[in-house]
Steps between C-alpha positions, in 0.01 A plus 500: 500500500641150468588417863757245390689767306495751781787513751363364828616722783472354852534764769599397853291777663630453852857519382450797270296694755755418771792629291430862601462601870204731443273381781348209302494284814222718653262413214622202298181467297504874416866475394415202277213698346729789424743259327213347305393842383854594401528176302166561330606855400859434393512130413859390473709811421747449222332188362367513145207271420213356693530393861271305733560615859423271793554644846528240778388614843516320836412550864368839604502617137231252399171650374657715233265500198627460147473801260522512121859415415591336830378156614529442875578155642460432872756250621337232718821485701847617407500760224834365374363143475196631313715691250709188439177302435375765257830511315502121471143509362608753242752262343563593139430871550751775553474596870667782689485497883541827685666446837822561688458177703812293423346163571193577286720630221696170506182286512326669206823521295528124528155487334616718214359832612686829468538719811527869570499710814239731653644812340376377165139568608541757781637773273 
């Protein structure tokens, strides 16, 4: 697959996991792993064509290993700041950021990224 042609999907793992009160706070890393596995199995529902999925984790969710179909990026600090850096580095590519965080949505939109909410990947 030509990575430049694939839609780059950046997933704000903390925000997506936190969008459903299912006890995720008791095991943040396990919740991030379940999200990673869902992304690997389903990709981006409703999207035709190739996608490259990057899931950004932070804090207690660090240590999640990548799997085929999902790259995992550990934020050295703020997950939002790391996503903004990654979007800026992807200049010239089509990027979709999955988050409900209003400030992050504004920041990445200013860089030309598209945004969608957690429901797009949670099912």
